[in-house]
Phi, psi and omega in degrees: 000131177224125184055040179064020177237134178291144178273345181202171180271101184296336180290354177265001182264117181246354183278157176305137186223128175245127176250118178245132178216154177276149180304324182254026180285117178268351179272334177232101182285141182304316181300321178294320181291323177295320177296316178301315180301317179296326184282335181296139180269354181299142174278346179241099181212148184206142175244126179234131173254119180275122182294149176051047180217160179247201179297340182256035185307326184292348178236013181260184186298334179259025180300329180301317178298317178303308183291324177299316180297320178296315179296316178302314181296317181292332180280345182268000000 
């Protein structure tokens, strides 16, 4: 989602999908990510909000949580 407009048709996505966002991420709003999750057709989908993190969560102090969630999702 960019400027409250989808960049693609999420209902055409059937592959496993993990959405990771930081709690204080101003670039990916929680409501937008929840809507995206609902639109995905994948039977394997998950939305995780990493606490005390921004859009750059993967390189911030809570990056371990970000990477742990990614590994857990990939192993399932």
